[in-house]
C-alpha positions in Angstrom: 46.4 107.6 109.1 46.9 103.9 108.5 50.0 102.9 106.2 48.2 99.9 104.6 44.5 101.7 104.2 47.4 104.1 102.4 48.7 101.3 100.6 45.5 99.8 99.3 43.9 103.4 97.9 47.0 103.5 96.0 46.5 100.1 94.4 42.7 100.7 93.9 43.4 103.9 91.7 45.4 102.1 89.5 43.1 99.1 89.1 39.4 100.7 89.9 38.8 97.3 90.6 38.5 95.9 93.7 38.1 92.5 93.1 41.2 92.8 91.3 42.6 94.4 93.8 42.0 92.4 96.2 43.6 89.8 95.0 46.5 91.5 94.4 46.9 92.4 98.0 45.8 89.3 99.2 42.8 90.8 101.4 39.7 89.6 100.9 37.1 92.5 99.1 34.9 93.2 102.6 38.5 94.0 104.0 39.6 96.2 101.4 36.5 97.6 101.3 36.2 98.5 104.8 40.0 99.9 104.3 38.5 102.6 101.6 35.9 103.6 103.5 37.9 104.3 106.9 40.3 106.3 104.4 37.4 108.3 103.6 35.9 109.1 106.5 39.7 110.0 107.9 39.5 112.5 104.9 35.9 113.6 105.0 35.6 113.2 101.2 34.8 110.3 98.2 37.5 109.0 97.0 35.7 106.7 94.4 32.6 106.2 92.7 30.8 103.4 91.4 30.8 103.0 87.2 29.0 99.6 86.4 31.3 96.8 88.2 34.1 99.3 88.9 34.9 102.3 90.9 36.5 105.3 89.4 38.5 108.2 91.0 36.6 111.0 91.9 38.4 114.5 91.3 39.6 114.8 94.8 40.8 111.0 94.8 42.5 111.4 91.6 44.4 114.5 93.4 44.7 112.7 96.7 46.4 109.5 94.3 49.0 111.5 92.9 50.5 112.4 96.1 49.4 109.0 97.8 51.6 107.4 95.7 54.1 109.9 95.2 54.6 109.9 99.2 54.9 106.3 99.2 57.3 105.5 97.2 59.6 108.0 98.8 58.5 106.1 102.3 59.3 102.8 101.0 62.3 103.9 99.5 63.1 105.2 103.3 62.1 102.0 105.1 64.5 100.2 102.7 67.6 102.4 103.8 66.6 102.2 107.4 66.5 98.4 107.2 69.5 98.3 104.9 71.5 100.2 107.5 71.0 98.1 110.1 72.3 94.8 108.4 75.5 96.9 107.2 78.3 95.3 108.6 80.6 97.0 111.1 83.4 98.0 109.2 87.0 98.3 111.0 90.0 99.4 108.8 92.8 98.6 109.3 96.7 99.2 107.5 99.8 97.6 108.2 103.6 97.5 106.6 103.4 94.7 104.3 105.9 92.5 106.8 102.6 92.0 108.8 100.0 92.1 106.5 101.0 88.6 104.7 100.5 86.4 107.6 100.2 88.3 110.9 97.1 91.1 110.3 94.6 87.6 108.8 95.4 85.3 111.2 94.7 88.0 113.6 91.6 89.4 112.4 90.4 85.8 111.8 91.2 85.0 115.1 88.9 87.7 116.1 85.8 87.3 113.7 86.1 83.8 115.4 86.2 85.6 119.3 83.4 88.0 118.3 79.6 87.4 118.7 78.7 90.0 116.3 78.4 88.3 112.8 78.2 91.5 111.3 82.0 92.9 111.6 84.2 92.9 108.5 87.5 94.1 108.1 88.7 96.3 105.5 92.8 96.0 104.8 94.6 98.5 103.0 97.5 97.7 101.3 97.8 101.3 99.4 101.3 101.5 101.7 103.4 100.1 103.6 105.8 102.6 105.5 105.3 103.5 108.8 105.4 107.4 108.4 102.2 106.8 105.5 100.6 104.6 107.4 100.5 107.0 110.6 99.7 110.2 108.5 96.7 107.9 107.1 95.7 107.1 110.9 96.0 110.6 111.5 93.4 111.9 108.9 91.1 109.1 110.3 91.7 107.2 106.5 92.1 104.1 109.1 90.9 102.7 112.6 93.7 100.9 114.0 97.4 100.7 112.3 100.3 98.2 112.8 103.9 99.2 111.6 106.8 101.0 113.3 107.2 103.5 116.3 107.9 106.9 115.3 109.0 109.3 118.1 107.4 112.5 116.8 103.7 111.3 116.6 103.0 112.1 120.5 98.9 111.9 119.6 99.3 108.4 118.9 99.0 105.2 121.1 101.8 102.5 120.9 101.0 99.2 121.9 103.7 96.6 121.1 102.2 93.5 119.6 105.2 91.5 117.5 108.7 91.4 117.3 111.6 90.6 115.2 115.0 89.9 114.4 117.8 90.7 111.8 119.3 88.8 109.5 121.5 88.7 106.8 120.5 88.0 103.4 122.8 86.7 100.5 122.0 85.0 96.9 122.4 81.2 97.2 126.1 81.0 95.2 127.2 84.3 97.5 130.8 83.3 99.8 128.7 83.9 102.9 125.8 81.5 102.1 127.9 78.7 103.5 127.7 80.9 107.2 125.9 79.6 110.4 126.2 83.4 111.4 127.7 86.5 110.4 129.1 89.9 112.7 127.5 92.8 110.9 131.3 94.2 110.6 131.8 91.1 107.7 129.1 92.4 105.2 130.8 95.6 104.9 132.9 93.6 101.8 130.2 92.9 99.8 127.8 95.3 97.8 124.0 95.6 99.5 120.8 96.4 98.9 119.9 99.1 101.7 116.7 100.4 103.0 116.1 104.0 101.6 115.1 107.3 104.1 112.1 106.8 104.0 112.1 103.1 106.0 112.0 103.2 109.6 114.6 100.7 109.6 117.0 103.2 107.3 118.5 105.1 110.5 118.2 101.8 113.1 120.6 100.1 110.5 123.1 103.0 110.9 123.4 103.2 113.9 124.2 99.6 113.9 126.5 99.8 111.4 128.3 102.5 113.3 128.7 100.2 116.2 130.6 98.2 114.0 132.9 101.0 112.6 131.2 101.3 109.0 128.8 101.7 106.5 127.3 99.6 103.7 128.3 99.8 100.6 124.6 100.8 98.8 124.6 99.1 95.1 121.0 100.1 95.3 118.6 101.9 97.9 114.8 100.2 98.5 112.1 101.6 101.0 110.7 98.1 101.5 111.9 95.3 103.0 110.3 92.8 100.6 111.8 94.8 97.8 114.9 94.1 98.7 114.6 90.5 99.2 113.6 90.1 95.8 117.0 91.9 94.8 118.8 90.0 96.5 117.2 86.7 95.6 118.1 87.7 92.0 121.9 88.6 92.6 121.8 92.3 93.1 123.5 92.0 96.5 123.1 91.3 100.0 121.1 93.0 102.2 120.0 93.3 106.3 116.6 93.5 107.0 113.9 91.6 109.4 113.3 87.9 109.3 110.3 87.4 107.6 108.4 84.5 106.2 108.6 85.6 102.8 112.4 84.6 102.7 111.4 81.0 103.2 110.0 81.2 99.9 113.0 82.9 98.1 116.2 81.9 96.9 118.2 83.2 99.4 120.3 82.0 102.2 119.1 83.3 105.4 122.2 83.8 108.1 121.8 84.8 111.9 123.2 87.9 113.0 126.3 87.1 115.5 126.6 90.9 116.4 125.1 93.4 117.0 122.2 91.8 118.6 118.8 93.6 117.8 115.2 93.1 118.0 112.7 95.1 116.4 109.4 95.7 117.7 106.2 96.4 115.7 103.6 98.1 117.3 99.7 98.1 117.0 98.9 102.1 116.8 95.6 104.2 117.8 94.9 107.8 118.2 94.9 108.8 121.4 91.4 111.0 121.1 89.9 109.0 119.1 86.2 107.8 119.6 86.1 103.8 118.6 82.8 102.0 117.6 82.2 99.5 119.9 83.6 97.0 117.6 86.3 98.4 117.1 87.2 99.2 120.4 87.2 95.5 121.2 89.5 94.5 118.3 91.6 97.1 119.7 90.9 95.2 123.4 91.7 91.6 121.2 94.8 92.2 119.9 96.3 93.4 123.4 95.1 90.5 125.3 96.5 88.0 122.6 100.0 90.0 122.1 99.8 89.6 125.8 99.9 85.7 126.0 102.2 85.4 123.2 105.5 86.5 121.4 105.5 86.2 117.6 108.8 86.0 115.7 109.6 85.6 112.3 106.5 87.0 111.0 
């Protein structure tokens, strides 16, 4: 059955006037007449009968018109949904620790958009958590497609690929006794109250080992999960801290002092599920990040 003929029939059943219907459909009246006759021939039933200058539906025509109108509404809705589906963007869901989400993630995502030939790609940036365990659990539950965070040994079902590197620094308020130092030994920080990482942070155990190496434990005035929050507390004289050298430090009233000992580098990773089947553009993004990270070393992120 010709779909256009069906639409013409529904329109004519509403107006019951060939001239008005043809004008509304932007077709000639003979074309409309031919379409209705063709439909009647296919159904082997008369759909309209002449009444003066117009037409009226026959009982069979009225029954068919009600069903045809409902079917067309449903069909048009399905067609619109299919067209919309075809035009939908490919969403790549990203999650990252906040250190990377300020600068590094937006830059790598923008470079990929300029690189890819698919204009329908879009990113969803998830910032509801900045902690590596939460991010990796979200990756496991397929809440995210790709994650950027610290590597944790207990996640054997996840692939980790190094993408960025940070060094540790000591930060102090601008009027602190250590503020004028060009470098500092981690042992020298033990004399001052510190804002430390809480146990949920990936850096908690790392810094614990580093402090063990210099023979002491910091005086923890406050314990906080995220490095940006720690930096904010230091800027407001709540203590000193040992944190990754991140770009946000440049915007705060703190002194940034390199650690002379022990030397340590923090590696950050792109994390993906080992058994996950990516949609093509997500797979292209993962490959792109790998290629970009192999070409450059990123510091002070």
